[in-house]
N, C-alpha and C positions, 0 to 999 in steps of 0.2 A: 283769588287765592291769597291766603294770609300765611305769613311765615313768622314763627315765634322762636327766637334763638335764646339759648340759656347756656350756663356753664362757665362764663367768664369769671375772673377774679384776680387776686394778687398772688403771685408765686415768686419764689426766688429763682435766680438763674440756675439752670440745670434741672429744674423741676418740670412737672407735667400738668397739663389740664386737658379736659375733654369737653368740647363744645357739642351741643345738640341743637337741631333746628327741626321743628315740626311744621308741616304744611297742613292747612285746613281750608275748607271751602269746597268748591266743586270745579272739576276740570275734566277734559277728555283724556289727557295724558301729560305727565311731567317728564320731559325728556332728560334734561340736565339739572342737577342740583350742585351747588358749590358754595365756596367761601371766598370772600374778598376782605381786605382790611385797609384801614385808613388811619394813619398816625397824624397827629396835629401838624399842620403845615405841609403835609405830603399829599400827593395824588392817591386815589384809590388803587390798591395793588392786588393783583390776582394771586390767590393762595392755592386753590385746588378746585377741580370739578370732577364729577362722576356722572356718567350717563346711566340711563335706565338699565342698560345691559352690562354695566360695570366697567366701562372704559374710563380710565383715570388720567388726569393731567395735573401736574404740580408746578407751582412757580419755582424758579431756580433757588430762591432763598430758603425754601422750606424742604426741598428734596432730602430724603434720608432722615428727617426729623418728624415730619407730620404725616399722618395717615388719614385719608378720607374714606368713609364707608357709608353705606346707605341701606335702609330697610324699606323696600318697596311696598310692603304690606302696611307698615305703620306710617308710610310717607314721611320718613325722617332721614336726615343726613347728619353725619357726625364728623368731627374733626379731632382726632387724637394728636395732641401736640406734646412731643417729648424734647428733652434737652433744650428747653426754652432759653432764649437769649434776651437781654434788654431791648435789642432791636426788634423783637417781636411785639413789643408794646404797641397796641392799637385798638381801635374799635373793629370788631370782626362782624361782618354782615353776611348772612346767608342769602342765597339767590336761587330762584327756580325759573326754568324756561320750559314752556310747553304749549299746549293748545287747550283752549276752553271748549266746552261742549258745543259751542257754535263754530268751532274750528278757527276761532280768532287766536292768533298767537299772543302769548303773554310772556313777560319777563318781570318778575316781581322780586322785591327785596324785603328782608326782615328789618327789624328796628335796630339791630346791632347789639353786641355784648362786649363790654370792656375787658380787655386782657392787659394786665400790667405785670411786667417782669422786673424785679429789682435785682441790682447787681450785688 
């Protein structure tokens, strides 16, 4: 299962960006898709996840500002980021958890997309 993220860039504080991540390859089911981020010198931080059925969880630092959504037909997950702050600057990685056709569990990561928020 390959994940390709896009949509990062440079934006001023208070602005918005929308990240996309497309899954390709073959699998039995993708249960959860989500986003994590990592700023230089920091640990990887949970941002948001969404289940196949639409159940959503957000990290405390993004609640009320970010919205995760998912298209199960296109096998894509999105992250709408509003009211961005300089503290949101990081490489954003998408993530997928599920089962391969062999019923082997997988947890795969995309290559990351840089988000930079200027003050």
